[in-house]
C-alpha positions in Angstrom: 10.2 -21.5 -12.5 11.6 -23.1 -9.1 13.5 -21.7 -6.1 17.2 -22.9 -6.8 18.8 -21.5 -4.0 18.1 -19.6 -0.7 19.7 -17.0 1.7 18.7 -16.6 5.4 19.2 -13.1 6.4 18.7 -12.7 10.3 17.6 -16.0 10.6 14.3 -15.5 8.2 14.4 -19.1 6.9 14.1 -20.8 10.2 11.8 -17.9 11.5 9.5 -18.2 8.6 9.1 -22.0 8.6 8.4 -21.8 12.2 6.0 -18.9 12.5 4.5 -19.1 8.7 4.9 -22.3 7.4 1.5 -22.5 5.4 2.2 -19.2 3.5 6.1 -20.5 3.0 4.3 -23.6 1.3 1.9 -21.4 -1.0 4.9 -18.7 -1.8 6.6 -21.9 -3.2 3.5 -23.0 -5.4 3.3 -19.6 -6.8 6.7 -19.8 -7.9 6.3 -23.5 -8.9 3.0 -22.3 -11.2 4.5 -19.2 -12.7 5.5 -20.4 -16.5 8.5 -18.1 -17.5 8.2 -19.2 -20.9 4.9 -17.4 -20.8 7.7 -14.2 -19.9 10.0 -14.6 -23.2 8.0 -11.6 -24.8 10.9 -9.0 -24.8 13.0 -8.5 -28.2 16.6 -7.1 -27.3 17.1 -3.5 -28.9 20.4 -3.5 -26.4 23.8 -3.3 -29.0 25.1 -6.2 -26.7 22.3 -8.9 -27.8 20.2 -7.4 -30.4 17.1 -9.3 -31.6 17.7 -12.0 -29.1 14.0 -12.9 -27.0 14.4 -12.3 -23.4 12.1 -12.6 -20.3 10.2 -9.6 -19.9 10.1 -8.2 -16.2 6.5 -6.6 -16.3 5.1 -10.1 -18.0 7.0 -11.8 -15.3 5.2 -9.6 -12.6 1.9 -10.2 -13.7 2.0 -13.7 -13.9 3.5 -13.5 -10.1 0.3 -11.1 -9.5 -1.7 -13.4 -11.2 -0.9 -16.5 -8.9 -0.4 -14.7 -5.1 -3.8 -13.0 -6.1 -5.5 -16.7 -6.6 -4.4 -16.9 -3.2 -5.6 -14.2 -1.4 -2.1 -12.2 -1.0 -2.5 -8.5 -1.1 -0.9 -5.6 -1.6 -0.1 -3.2 0.8 0.3 0.5 0.6 1.1 2.9 3.3 0.7 6.9 3.4 4.1 8.7 4.3 4.6 12.7 4.8 7.5 14.3 6.2 8.4 17.8 6.5 11.7 19.1 5.9 12.8 22.5 7.3 15.6 24.5 4.9 18.6 26.4 6.2 16.6 29.4 5.2 13.4 28.4 7.5 11.3 27.5 4.6 9.2 24.3 5.1 8.5 21.7 2.1 6.2 18.7 2.5 6.8 15.7 1.0 3.7 13.3 0.8 3.9 9.9 -0.9 3.4 5.9 -0.4 5.4 3.0 0.1 3.7 -0.2 -1.4 4.6 -4.0 -1.0 4.2 -6.4 -3.4 2.3 -8.9 -1.5 1.5 -9.2 2.2 -0.3 -12.2 4.1 -0.7 -13.2 7.6 2.0 -10.4 8.9 4.5 -12.3 6.0 5.9 -9.8 3.5 6.7 -10.8 -0.4 8.6 -8.7 -2.5 9.4 -10.0 -6.2 12.2 -8.2 -7.8 13.5 -8.1 -11.4 14.8 -4.7 -11.5 18.1 -3.2 -10.7 20.7 -3.9 -7.8 19.3 -0.5 -5.8 15.8 -1.9 -5.5 16.4 -5.4 -3.8 18.7 -3.5 -1.1 16.2 -1.0 -0.5 13.5 -3.5 0.0 15.3 -6.3 2.3 17.3 -2.9 4.1 14.4 -0.3 4.2 11.4 -0.8 3.2 10.9 -4.6 5.1 11.6 -2.5 8.3 9.5 0.1 7.5 6.5 -2.1 7.1 7.5 -3.8 9.7 7.9 -0.8 12.3 4.1 0.0 11.0 2.9 -3.4 12.6 1.9 -4.8 8.9 4.8 -7.6 8.9 7.0 -9.6 11.0 9.2 -10.8 8.4 9.8 -11.1 4.6 10.7 -12.8 1.7 12.6 -11.3 -1.4 12.1 -13.2 -4.8 14.8 -12.5 -7.1 16.3 -14.4 -10.7 19.4 -16.3 -10.4 22.6 -14.9 -12.5 21.2 -17.5 -14.9 18.1 -15.8 -15.2 19.1 -12.6 -15.3 21.5 -13.3 -18.4 18.0 -13.7 -20.3 17.1 -10.6 -19.4 18.0 -6.8 -20.4 21.4 -5.7 -18.8 21.5 -4.4 -15.4 18.8 -6.8 -14.0 20.5 -7.9 -10.2 20.8 -11.1 -9.2 20.9 -13.5 -6.2 24.5 -14.5 -5.6 25.4 -10.8 -6.1 22.4 -10.1 -3.7 23.6 -12.6 -1.3 27.3 -11.7 -1.3 26.8 -8.4 -0.4 24.1 -9.0 2.8 26.9 -11.5 3.7 29.5 -8.8 3.8 27.1 -6.1 5.1 25.7 -8.2 8.2 22.7 -7.4 9.8 21.5 -4.4 11.6 19.5 -4.3 14.8 16.7 -2.7 13.3 16.7 -5.9 10.4 13.6 -8.2 10.3 13.9 -12.0 9.5 13.7 -12.3 5.7 14.8 -15.2 2.8 15.9 -14.5 0.0 15.0 -16.7 -2.9 16.9 -17.3 -5.8 14.4 -18.6 -8.8 15.5 -19.6 -12.0 
């Protein structure tokens, strides 16, 4: 695979090139070493493309996990707990966790081959949460280009759409520096 486009959110590219140059080289190395043809294993049952061989997000994620793992990148998981008081005074407790795909030396990585909402959540919420917890200083979001998303099940989001919305949204004070890498 290869990176064919980048989008720098809140100065992410410049910041990451300066503060995490070795890690960024590893990220590009991981992407270059993922053989996407190994992930063309899903046979579509969708009406719009019956019988067509597609990229499997599950297999793609495994290939990325293997490559990042070879370079000592680790998953990061934080426990969360919150209490909600209902209007009748009853208290509910929510316990769970948040997980980031890979972290090394305070740089967080998310690889996303899913629906659009997950891309937005990763950059606009999850990376901020992990920053506020003192785990990361910046993030990298790896997403497919439209040309690649067209070779996956319907509904997979893509770089061009994501970039448009981030540009139109702008950034907030709580956002952290992030670079979005569009791959094919």
